[in-house]
One Martini backbone bead per residue (centre of mass of N, CA, C, O) as a GRO file, in nm:
protein
  115
    1MET     BB    1 -13.332 -11.853   4.878
    2THR     BB    2 -13.473 -11.746   4.601
    3GLN     BB    3 -13.645 -11.794   4.318
    4ALA     BB    4 -13.492 -11.710   4.007
    5PRO     BB    5 -13.458 -11.601   3.716
    6VAL     BB    6 -13.267 -11.649   3.432
    7LEU     BB    7 -13.197 -11.373   3.253
    8ALA     BB    8 -12.993 -11.483   3.022
    9LEU     BB    9 -13.234 -11.677   2.956
   10ASN     BB   10 -13.385 -11.753   2.656
   11GLU     BB   11 -13.629 -11.972   2.621
   12SER     BB   12 -13.694 -11.957   2.314
   13ASP     BB   13 -13.402 -12.006   2.222
   14VAL     BB   14 -13.360 -12.284   2.349
   15ARG     BB   15 -13.596 -12.419   2.204
   16ALA     BB   16 -13.493 -12.364   1.917
   17LEU     BB   17 -13.221 -12.508   1.948
   18THR     BB   18 -13.343 -12.784   2.012
   19ARG     BB   19 -13.488 -12.821   1.743
   20GLN     BB   20 -13.232 -12.798   1.569
   21ALA     BB   21 -13.076 -13.033   1.697
   22ALA     BB   22 -13.286 -13.249   1.624
   23ALA     BB   23 -13.268 -13.209   1.318
   24VAL     BB   24 -12.969 -13.277   1.289
   25SER     BB   25 -12.992 -13.560   1.414
   26ASP     BB   26 -13.181 -13.671   1.197
   27ILE     BB   27 -12.990 -13.632   0.959
   28TYR     BB   28 -12.752 -13.798   1.069
   29ALA     BB   29 -12.905 -14.067   1.107
   30ALA     BB   30 -12.996 -14.099   0.812
   31ARG     BB   31 -12.717 -14.079   0.667
   32PHE     BB   32 -12.587 -14.327   0.875
   33GLY     BB   33 -12.790 -14.537   0.993
   34ILE     BB   34 -12.896 -14.456   1.288
   35HIS     BB   35 -12.971 -14.597   1.598
   36ARG     BB   36 -13.142 -14.430   1.857
   37ASP     BB   37 -13.044 -14.501   2.168
   38ALA     BB   38 -12.939 -14.489   2.480
   39ALA     BB   39 -12.645 -14.555   2.411
   40TRP     BB   40 -12.606 -14.333   2.200
   41TYR     BB   41 -12.665 -14.081   2.366
   42LEU     BB   42 -12.448 -14.135   2.585
   43ALA     BB   43 -12.203 -14.174   2.398
   44LYS     BB   44 -12.204 -13.896   2.263
   45MET     BB   45 -12.159 -13.728   2.516
   46THR     BB   46 -11.897 -13.865   2.598
   47GLU     BB   47 -11.740 -13.807   2.342
   48GLU     BB   48 -11.766 -13.494   2.353
   49LEU     BB   49 -11.628 -13.459   2.626
   50GLY     BB   50 -11.356 -13.577   2.536
   51GLU     BB   51 -11.310 -13.368   2.307
   52LEU     BB   52 -11.311 -13.122   2.493
   53GLN     BB   53 -11.072 -13.205   2.664
   54ALA     BB   54 -10.865 -13.222   2.434
   55ALA     BB   55 -10.899 -12.929   2.340
   56TYR     BB   56 -10.814 -12.796   2.598
   57LEU     BB   57 -10.532 -12.922   2.622
   58ALA     BB   58 -10.432 -12.790   2.359
   59THR     BB   59 -10.447 -12.493   2.476
   60GLN     BB   60 -10.209 -12.596   2.692
   61GLY     BB   61 -10.000 -12.797   2.533
   62ALA     BB   62 -10.146 -13.103   2.591
   63GLN     BB   63 -10.035 -13.260   2.317
   64ARG     BB   64 -10.002 -13.427   2.033
   65GLY     BB   65  -9.826 -13.244   1.874
   66GLU     BB   66  -9.891 -12.983   1.659
   67VAL     BB   67 -10.085 -12.688   1.763
   68ALA     BB   68 -10.231 -12.422   1.701
   69LEU     BB   69 -10.388 -12.198   1.895
   70THR     BB   70 -10.618 -12.125   1.698
   71GLU     BB   71 -10.701 -12.420   1.646
   72ALA     BB   72 -10.749 -12.504   1.938
   73ARG     BB   73 -10.968 -12.294   1.996
   74GLN     BB   74 -11.167 -12.385   1.774
   75ASN     BB   75 -11.199 -12.672   1.882
   76LEU     BB   76 -11.320 -12.589   2.152
   77ILE     BB   77 -11.568 -12.450   2.039
   78ASP     BB   78 -11.678 -12.692   1.877
   79GLU     BB   79 -11.700 -12.893   2.120
   80ALA     BB   80 -11.894 -12.727   2.288
   81ALA     BB   81 -12.118 -12.732   2.076
   82ASP     BB   82 -12.152 -13.038   2.063
   83LEU     BB   83 -12.227 -13.086   2.357
   84PHE     BB   84 -12.470 -12.899   2.360
   85GLY     BB   85 -12.625 -13.039   2.136
   86PHE     BB   86 -12.640 -13.324   2.273
   87LEU     BB   87 -12.788 -13.227   2.522
   88MET     BB   88 -13.041 -13.135   2.372
   89VAL     BB   89 -13.107 -13.408   2.245
   90PHE     BB   90 -13.132 -13.566   2.507
   91ALA     BB   91 -13.350 -13.393   2.642
   92ASN     BB   92 -13.559 -13.425   2.423
   93TRP     BB   93 -13.580 -13.736   2.442
   94GLN     BB   94 -13.666 -13.697   2.767
   95GLY     BB   95 -13.854 -13.436   2.801
   96ILE     BB   96 -13.663 -13.187   2.848
   97ASP     BB   97 -13.671 -12.856   2.961
   98LEU     BB   98 -13.398 -12.665   2.980
   99ALA     BB   99 -13.504 -12.389   3.057
  100ASP     BB  100 -13.662 -12.481   3.307
  101ALA     BB  101 -13.439 -12.645   3.448
  102PHE     BB  102 -13.233 -12.419   3.476
  103ALA     BB  103 -13.405 -12.213   3.629
  104ALA     BB  104 -13.468 -12.401   3.869
  105LYS     BB  105 -13.177 -12.484   3.952
  106TRP     BB  106 -13.006 -12.208   3.923
  107GLY     BB  107 -13.209 -11.984   4.018
  108ARG     BB  108 -13.210 -12.057   4.332
  109TYR     BB  109 -12.911 -11.908   4.371
  110LEU     BB  110 -13.031 -11.639   4.319
  111PRO     BB  111 -13.095 -11.348   4.347
  112ASP     BB  112 -13.354 -11.157   4.259
  113GLN     BB  113 -13.125 -10.955   4.123
  114VAL     BB  114 -12.971 -11.031   3.805
  115ASP     BB  115 -12.766 -10.902   3.525
   0.00000   0.00000   0.00000
């Protein structure tokens, strides 16, 4: 297969979202006096992945206590956003351009033209 750009990925949008995620992370760290080191970045992504898993399980009725389906679904959406945000923060910290990395890694599996 040839390497093709991932057409659905607007690189400037991903880069803008990454800058916004970094800004929110800066505000969060300043507000709570957090020193962001390697352990913090990795722990936050792990925490958010666990929260996404719990939110998904709640949408399947596999949680403790009663949670309305609409609330469970909103929690799933929120936790997916959190994990995505922290992935962008982590990548930014490591100097990874996610738009380029995604296009290079996933784009190589696409045929030449995919809409």
